[in-house]
mmCIF file of the N, C-alpha and C atoms, coordinates in Angstrom:
data_MODEL
# 
_entry.id   MODEL 
# 
loop_
_atom_site.group_PDB 
_atom_site.id 
_atom_site.type_symbol 
_atom_site.label_atom_id 
_atom_site.label_alt_id 
_atom_site.label_comp_id 
_atom_site.label_asym_id 
_atom_site.label_entity_id 
_atom_site.label_seq_id 
_atom_site.pdbx_PDB_ins_code 
_atom_site.Cartn_x 
_atom_site.Cartn_y 
_atom_site.Cartn_z 
_atom_site.occupancy 
_atom_site.B_iso_or_equiv 
_atom_site.pdbx_formal_charge 
_atom_site.auth_seq_id 
_atom_site.auth_comp_id 
_atom_site.auth_asym_id 
_atom_site.auth_atom_id 
_atom_site.pdbx_PDB_model_num 
ATOM 1   N N  . MET A 1 1  ? 8.147  -9.865  0.062   1.00 0.00 ? 1  MET A N  1 
ATOM 2   C CA . MET A 1 1  ? 8.587  -8.723  -0.600  1.00 0.00 ? 1  MET A CA 1 
ATOM 3   C C  . MET A 1 1  ? 7.518  -7.936  -1.174  1.00 0.00 ? 1  MET A C  1 
ATOM 4   N N  . TYR A 1 2  ? 7.610  -6.591  -1.145  1.00 0.00 ? 2  TYR A N  1 
ATOM 5   C CA . TYR A 1 2  ? 6.610  -5.703  -1.551  1.00 0.00 ? 2  TYR A CA 1 
ATOM 6   C C  . TYR A 1 2  ? 6.794  -5.287  -3.117  1.00 0.00 ? 2  TYR A C  1 
ATOM 7   N N  . ASN A 1 3  ? 5.704  -5.380  -3.736  1.00 0.00 ? 3  ASN A N  1 
ATOM 8   C CA . ASN A 1 3  ? 5.640  -5.039  -5.166  1.00 0.00 ? 3  ASN A CA 1 
ATOM 9   C C  . ASN A 1 3  ? 4.502  -3.873  -5.250  1.00 0.00 ? 3  ASN A C  1 
ATOM 10  N N  . PRO A 1 4  ? 4.905  -2.662  -5.558  1.00 0.00 ? 4  PRO A N  1 
ATOM 11  C CA . PRO A 1 4  ? 3.884  -1.580  -5.684  1.00 0.00 ? 4  PRO A CA 1 
ATOM 12  C C  . PRO A 1 4  ? 2.872  -1.816  -6.789  1.00 0.00 ? 4  PRO A C  1 
ATOM 13  N N  . PHE A 1 5  ? 3.087  -2.684  -7.646  1.00 0.00 ? 5  PHE A N  1 
ATOM 14  C CA . PHE A 1 5  ? 2.129  -2.899  -8.799  1.00 0.00 ? 5  PHE A CA 1 
ATOM 15  C C  . PHE A 1 5  ? 1.101  -4.072  -8.466  1.00 0.00 ? 5  PHE A C  1 
ATOM 16  N N  . VAL A 1 6  ? 1.149  -4.648  -7.316  1.00 0.00 ? 6  VAL A N  1 
ATOM 17  C CA . VAL A 1 6  ? 0.191  -5.574  -6.893  1.00 0.00 ? 6  VAL A CA 1 
ATOM 18  C C  . VAL A 1 6  ? -1.050 -4.895  -6.396  1.00 0.00 ? 6  VAL A C  1 
ATOM 19  N N  . PRO A 1 7  ? -2.201 -5.198  -6.853  1.00 0.00 ? 7  PRO A N  1 
ATOM 20  C CA . PRO A 1 7  ? -3.393 -4.470  -6.351  1.00 0.00 ? 7  PRO A CA 1 
ATOM 21  C C  . PRO A 1 7  ? -3.613 -4.673  -4.871  1.00 0.00 ? 7  PRO A C  1 
ATOM 22  N N  . PHE A 1 8  ? -3.972 -3.721  -4.174  1.00 0.00 ? 8  PHE A N  1 
ATOM 23  C CA . PHE A 1 8  ? -4.142 -3.752  -2.726  1.00 0.00 ? 8  PHE A CA 1 
ATOM 24  C C  . PHE A 1 8  ? -5.567 -4.257  -2.477  1.00 0.00 ? 8  PHE A C  1 
ATOM 25  N N  . THR A 1 9  ? -5.581 -5.455  -2.130  1.00 0.00 ? 9  THR A N  1 
ATOM 26  C CA . THR A 1 9  ? -6.898 -6.197  -1.913  1.00 0.00 ? 9  THR A CA 1 
ATOM 27  C C  . THR A 1 9  ? -7.027 -6.613  -0.488  1.00 0.00 ? 9  THR A C  1 
ATOM 28  N N  . ASP A 1 10 ? -8.213 -7.178  -0.084  1.00 0.00 ? 10 ASP A N  1 
ATOM 29  C CA . ASP A 1 10 ? -8.523 -7.575  1.213   1.00 0.00 ? 10 ASP A CA 1 
ATOM 30  C C  . ASP A 1 10 ? -7.393 -8.583  1.634   1.00 0.00 ? 10 ASP A C  1 
ATOM 31  N N  . ALA A 1 11 ? -7.018 -9.547  0.699   1.00 0.00 ? 11 ALA A N  1 
ATOM 32  C CA . ALA A 1 11 ? -6.133 -10.521 0.963   1.00 0.00 ? 11 ALA A CA 1 
ATOM 33  C C  . ALA A 1 11 ? -4.679 -9.944  1.338   1.00 0.00 ? 11 ALA A C  1 
ATOM 34  N N  . VAL A 1 12 ? -4.342 -8.951  0.585   1.00 0.00 ? 12 VAL A N  1 
ATOM 35  C CA . VAL A 1 12 ? -2.996 -8.255  0.848   1.00 0.00 ? 12 VAL A CA 1 
ATOM 36  C C  . VAL A 1 12 ? -3.038 -7.543  2.206   1.00 0.00 ? 12 VAL A C  1 
ATOM 37  N N  . LEU A 1 13 ? -4.185 -6.916  2.519   1.00 0.00 ? 13 LEU A N  1 
ATOM 38  C CA . LEU A 1 13 ? -4.390 -6.259  3.852   1.00 0.00 ? 13 LEU A CA 1 
ATOM 39  C C  . LEU A 1 13 ? -4.220 -7.324  4.938   1.00 0.00 ? 13 LEU A C  1 
ATOM 40  N N  . ARG A 1 14 ? -4.995 -8.423  4.802   1.00 0.00 ? 14 ARG A N  1 
ATOM 41  C CA . ARG A 1 14 ? -4.894 -9.485  5.867   1.00 0.00 ? 14 ARG A CA 1 
ATOM 42  C C  . ARG A 1 14 ? -3.543 -10.054 6.019   1.00 0.00 ? 14 ARG A C  1 
ATOM 43  N N  . GLN A 1 15 ? -2.889 -10.254 4.909   1.00 0.00 ? 15 GLN A N  1 
ATOM 44  C CA . GLN A 1 15 ? -1.432 -10.742 5.046   1.00 0.00 ? 15 GLN A CA 1 
ATOM 45  C C  . GLN A 1 15 ? -0.557 -9.730  5.768   1.00 0.00 ? 15 GLN A C  1 
ATOM 46  N N  . ALA A 1 16 ? -0.667 -8.498  5.442   1.00 0.00 ? 16 ALA A N  1 
ATOM 47  C CA . ALA A 1 16 ? 0.137  -7.440  6.173   1.00 0.00 ? 16 ALA A CA 1 
ATOM 48  C C  . ALA A 1 16 ? -0.107 -7.569  7.735   1.00 0.00 ? 16 ALA A C  1 
ATOM 49  N N  . LEU A 1 17 ? -1.315 -7.508  7.995   1.00 0.00 ? 17 LEU A N  1 
ATOM 50  C CA . LEU A 1 17 ? -1.746 -7.566  9.447   1.00 0.00 ? 17 LEU A CA 1 
ATOM 51  C C  . LEU A 1 17 ? -1.208 -8.812  10.123  1.00 0.00 ? 17 LEU A C  1 
ATOM 52  N N  . GLN A 1 18 ? -1.298 -9.914  9.460   1.00 0.00 ? 18 GLN A N  1 
ATOM 53  C CA . GLN A 1 18 ? -0.689 -11.204 10.060  1.00 0.00 ? 18 GLN A CA 1 
ATOM 54  C C  . GLN A 1 18 ? 0.800  -11.068 10.192  1.00 0.00 ? 18 GLN A C  1 
ATOM 55  N N  . GLU A 1 19 ? 1.459  -10.405 9.421   1.00 0.00 ? 19 GLU A N  1 
ATOM 56  C CA . GLU A 1 19 ? 2.883  -10.178 9.565   1.00 0.00 ? 19 GLU A CA 1 
ATOM 57  C C  . GLU A 1 19 ? 3.334  -9.116  10.494  1.00 0.00 ? 19 GLU A C  1 
ATOM 58  N N  . GLY A 1 20 ? 2.263  -8.509  11.108  1.00 0.00 ? 20 GLY A N  1 
ATOM 59  C CA . GLY A 1 20 ? 2.652  -7.470  12.081  1.00 0.00 ? 20 GLY A CA 1 
ATOM 60  C C  . GLY A 1 20 ? 2.719  -6.056  11.616  1.00 0.00 ? 20 GLY A C  1 
ATOM 61  N N  . ALA A 1 21 ? 2.322  -5.813  10.436  1.00 0.00 ? 21 ALA A N  1 
ATOM 62  C CA . ALA A 1 21 ? 2.440  -4.424  9.747   1.00 0.00 ? 21 ALA A CA 1 
ATOM 63  C C  . ALA A 1 21 ? 1.084  -3.819  9.998   1.00 0.00 ? 21 ALA A C  1 
ATOM 64  N N  . TYR A 1 22 ? 1.115  -2.853  10.927  1.00 0.00 ? 22 TYR A N  1 
ATOM 65  C CA . TYR A 1 22 ? -0.207 -2.046  11.299  1.00 0.00 ? 22 TYR A CA 1 
ATOM 66  C C  . TYR A 1 22 ? -0.205 -0.611  10.935  1.00 0.00 ? 22 TYR A C  1 
ATOM 67  N N  . LEU A 1 23 ? 0.852  -0.172  10.263  1.00 0.00 ? 23 LEU A N  1 
ATOM 68  C CA . LEU A 1 23 ? 0.855  1.213   9.797   1.00 0.00 ? 23 LEU A CA 1 
ATOM 69  C C  . LEU A 1 23 ? 0.841  1.284   8.328   1.00 0.00 ? 23 LEU A C  1 
ATOM 70  N N  . PHE A 1 24 ? 0.078  2.092   7.782   1.00 0.00 ? 24 PHE A N  1 
ATOM 71  C CA . PHE A 1 24 ? -0.215 2.141   6.340   1.00 0.00 ? 24 PHE A CA 1 
ATOM 72  C C  . PHE A 1 24 ? 0.073  3.596   5.819   1.00 0.00 ? 24 PHE A C  1 
ATOM 73  N N  . VAL A 1 25 ? 0.891  3.808   4.878   1.00 0.00 ? 25 VAL A N  1 
ATOM 74  C CA . VAL A 1 25 ? 1.072  5.066   4.295   1.00 0.00 ? 25 VAL A CA 1 
ATOM 75  C C  . VAL A 1 25 ? 0.413  5.056   2.885   1.00 0.00 ? 25 VAL A C  1 
ATOM 76  N N  . ILE A 1 26 ? -0.489 5.868   2.626   1.00 0.00 ? 26 ILE A N  1 
ATOM 77  C CA . ILE A 1 26 ? -1.215 5.951   1.342   1.00 0.00 ? 26 ILE A CA 1 
ATOM 78  C C  . ILE A 1 26 ? -0.722 7.123   0.667   1.00 0.00 ? 26 ILE A C  1 
ATOM 79  N N  . GLN A 1 27 ? -0.261 7.072   -0.649  1.00 0.00 ? 27 GLN A N  1 
ATOM 80  C CA . GLN A 1 27 ? 0.217  8.154   -1.464  1.00 0.00 ? 27 GLN A CA 1 
ATOM 81  C C  . GLN A 1 27 ? -0.609 8.173   -2.673  1.00 0.00 ? 27 GLN A C  1 
ATOM 82  N N  . ARG A 1 28 ? -1.145 9.326   -3.024  1.00 0.00 ? 28 ARG A N  1 
ATOM 83  C CA . ARG A 1 28 ? -1.871 9.443   -4.285  1.00 0.00 ? 28 ARG A CA 1 
ATOM 84  C C  . ARG A 1 28 ? -0.860 10.013  -5.318  1.00 0.00 ? 28 ARG A C  1 
ATOM 85  N N  . PHE A 1 29 ? -1.008 9.539   -6.573  1.00 0.00 ? 29 PHE A N  1 
ATOM 86  C CA . PHE A 1 29 ? -0.133 9.920   -7.614  1.00 0.00 ? 29 PHE A CA 1 
ATOM 87  C C  . PHE A 1 29 ? -0.808 9.903   -8.947  1.00 0.00 ? 29 PHE A C  1 
ATOM 88  N N  . ASN A 1 30 ? -0.211 10.642  -9.919  1.00 0.00 ? 30 ASN A N  1 
ATOM 89  C CA . ASN A 1 30 ? -0.752 10.618  -11.308 1.00 0.00 ? 30 ASN A CA 1 
ATOM 90  C C  . ASN A 1 30 ? 0.072  9.750   -12.124 1.00 0.00 ? 30 ASN A C  1 
ATOM 91  N N  . TRP A 1 31 ? -0.576 8.926   -12.950 1.00 0.00 ? 31 TRP A N  1 
ATOM 92  C CA . TRP A 1 31 ? 0.186  7.888   -13.736 1.00 0.00 ? 31 TRP A CA 1 
ATOM 93  C C  . TRP A 1 31 ? -0.542 7.750   -15.102 1.00 0.00 ? 31 TRP A C  1 
ATOM 94  N N  . PRO A 1 32 ? 0.202  7.696   -16.115 1.00 0.00 ? 32 PRO A N  1 
ATOM 95  C CA . PRO A 1 32 ? -0.475 7.604   -17.479 1.00 0.00 ? 32 PRO A CA 1 
ATOM 96  C C  . PRO A 1 32 ? -1.472 6.437   -17.454 1.00 0.00 ? 32 PRO A C  1 
ATOM 97  N N  . LEU A 1 33 ? -2.570 6.651   -18.073 1.00 0.00 ? 33 LEU A N  1 
ATOM 98  C CA . LEU A 1 33 ? -3.618 5.597   -18.271 1.00 0.00 ? 33 LEU A CA 1 
ATOM 99  C C  . LEU A 1 33 ? -4.367 5.265   -16.987 1.00 0.00 ? 33 LEU A C  1 
ATOM 100 N N  . VAL A 1 34 ? -4.129 5.985   -15.813 1.00 0.00 ? 34 VAL A N  1 
ATOM 101 C CA . VAL A 1 34 ? -4.884 5.819   -14.633 1.00 0.00 ? 34 VAL A CA 1 
ATOM 102 C C  . VAL A 1 34 ? -5.714 7.034   -14.521 1.00 0.00 ? 34 VAL A C  1 
ATOM 103 N N  . GLU A 1 35 ? -7.019 6.743   -14.336 1.00 0.00 ? 35 GLU A N  1 
ATOM 104 C CA . GLU A 1 35 ? -7.997 7.857   -14.140 1.00 0.00 ? 35 GLU A CA 1 
ATOM 105 C C  . GLU A 1 35 ? -7.574 8.784   -13.160 1.00 0.00 ? 35 GLU A C  1 
ATOM 106 N N  . LYS A 1 36 ? -7.698 10.063  -13.386 1.00 0.00 ? 36 LYS A N  1 
ATOM 107 C CA . LYS A 1 36 ? -7.255 11.115  -12.465 1.00 0.00 ? 36 LYS A CA 1 
ATOM 108 C C  . LYS A 1 36 ? -7.891 10.992  -11.196 1.00 0.00 ? 36 LYS A C  1 
ATOM 109 N N  . GLY A 1 37 ? -7.152 11.071  -10.013 1.00 0.00 ? 37 GLY A N  1 
ATOM 110 C CA . GLY A 1 37 ? -7.703 10.850  -8.732  1.00 0.00 ? 37 GLY A CA 1 
ATOM 111 C C  . GLY A 1 37 ? -7.832 9.475   -8.199  1.00 0.00 ? 37 GLY A C  1 
ATOM 112 N N  . LYS A 1 38 ? -7.526 8.520   -9.144  1.00 0.00 ? 38 LYS A N  1 
ATOM 113 C CA . LYS A 1 38 ? -7.683 7.065   -8.821  1.00 0.00 ? 38 LYS A CA 1 
ATOM 114 C C  . LYS A 1 38 ? -6.428 6.317   -8.568  1.00 0.00 ? 38 LYS A C  1 
ATOM 115 N N  . GLY A 1 39 ? -5.272 6.947   -8.852  1.00 0.00 ? 39 GLY A N  1 
ATOM 116 C CA . GLY A 1 39 ? -4.018 6.319   -8.611  1.00 0.00 ? 39 GLY A CA 1 
ATOM 117 C C  . GLY A 1 39 ? -3.460 6.487   -7.262  1.00 0.00 ? 39 GLY A C  1 
ATOM 118 N N  . PHE A 1 40 ? -3.049 5.355   -6.571  1.00 0.00 ? 40 PHE A N  1 
ATOM 119 C CA . PHE A 1 40 ? -2.518 5.505   -5.258  1.00 0.00 ? 40 PHE A CA 1 
ATOM 120 C C  . PHE A 1 40 ? -1.638 4.308   -5.016  1.00 0.00 ? 40 PHE A C  1 
ATOM 121 N N  . MET A 1 41 ? -0.778 4.509   -4.061  1.00 0.00 ? 41 MET A N  1 
ATOM 122 C CA . MET A 1 41 ? 0.139  3.427   -3.641  1.00 0.00 ? 41 MET A CA 1 
ATOM 123 C C  . MET A 1 41 ? 0.022  3.270   -2.074  1.00 0.00 ? 41 MET A C  1 
ATOM 124 N N  . VAL A 1 42 ? -0.033 2.096   -1.573  1.00 0.00 ? 42 VAL A N  1 
ATOM 125 C CA . VAL A 1 42 ? -0.039 1.815   -0.102  1.00 0.00 ? 42 VAL A CA 1 
ATOM 126 C C  . VAL A 1 42 ? 1.234  1.135   0.208   1.00 0.00 ? 42 VAL A C  1 
ATOM 127 N N  . THR A 1 43 ? 1.906  1.625   1.264   1.00 0.00 ? 43 THR A N  1 
ATOM 128 C CA . THR A 1 43 ? 3.164  1.016   1.722   1.00 0.00 ? 43 THR A CA 1 
ATOM 129 C C  . THR A 1 43 ? 2.912  0.666   3.220   1.00 0.00 ? 43 THR A C  1 
ATOM 130 N N  . VAL A 1 44 ? 3.166  -0.524  3.553   1.00 0.00 ? 44 VAL A N  1 
ATOM 131 C CA . VAL A 1 44 ? 2.958  -1.037  4.977   1.00 0.00 ? 44 VAL A CA 1 
ATOM 132 C C  . VAL A 1 44 ? 4.221  -1.039  5.732   1.00 0.00 ? 44 VAL A C  1 
ATOM 133 N N  . TYR A 1 45 ? 4.132  -0.806  7.099   1.00 0.00 ? 45 TYR A N  1 
ATOM 134 C CA . TYR A 1 45 ? 5.243  -0.686  8.006   1.00 0.00 ? 45 TYR A CA 1 
ATOM 135 C C  . TYR A 1 45 ? 4.818  -1.354  9.351   1.00 0.00 ? 45 TYR A C  1 
ATOM 136 N N  . LYS A 1 46 ? 5.852  -1.889  10.016  1.00 0.00 ? 46 LYS A N  1 
ATOM 137 C CA . LYS A 1 46 ? 5.625  -2.579  11.306  1.00 0.00 ? 46 LYS A CA 1 
ATOM 138 C C  . LYS A 1 46 ? 5.952  -1.608  12.411  1.00 0.00 ? 46 LYS A C  1 
ATOM 139 N N  . ASP A 1 47 ? 6.709  -0.431  12.134  1.00 0.00 ? 47 ASP A N  1 
ATOM 140 C CA . ASP A 1 47 ? 6.977  0.472   13.199  1.00 0.00 ? 47 ASP A CA 1 
ATOM 141 C C  . ASP A 1 47 ? 6.920  1.860   12.689  1.00 0.00 ? 47 ASP A C  1 
ATOM 142 N N  . THR A 1 48 ? 6.873  2.815   13.618  1.00 0.00 ? 48 THR A N  1 
ATOM 143 C CA . THR A 1 48 ? 6.736  4.215   13.193  1.00 0.00 ? 48 THR A CA 1 
ATOM 144 C C  . THR A 1 48 ? 8.144  4.731   12.686  1.00 0.00 ? 48 THR A C  1 
ATOM 145 N N  . ASP A 1 49 ? 9.251  4.118   13.151  1.00 0.00 ? 49 ASP A N  1 
ATOM 146 C CA . ASP A 1 49 ? 10.500 4.593   12.479  1.00 0.00 ? 49 ASP A CA 1 
ATOM 147 C C  . ASP A 1 49 ? 10.542 4.367   11.068  1.00 0.00 ? 49 ASP A C  1 
ATOM 148 N N  . GLY A 1 50 ? 10.180 3.235   10.589  1.00 0.00 ? 50 GLY A N  1 
ATOM 149 C CA . GLY A 1 50 ? 10.056 3.023   9.137   1.00 0.00 ? 50 GLY A CA 1 
ATOM 150 C C  . GLY A 1 50 ? 9.088  3.805   8.360   1.00 0.00 ? 50 GLY A C  1 
ATOM 151 N N  . ALA A 1 51 ? 7.976  4.023   8.969   1.00 0.00 ? 51 ALA A N  1 
ATOM 152 C CA . ALA A 1 51 ? 6.939  4.718   8.288   1.00 0.00 ? 51 ALA A CA 1 
ATOM 153 C C  . ALA A 1 51 ? 7.373  6.244   8.278   1.00 0.00 ? 51 ALA A C  1 
# 
């Protein structure tokens, strides 16, 4: 299950790849207490239809 508040680390990347998710959508956003330009969310997908 995906949780957007889990830091995107090398381990998370490796797990996604092992599960067959090869597409990554990266979205930048502004959030209180997050330095401007440093907030982002990564969502992983297994196919282009989902992405």
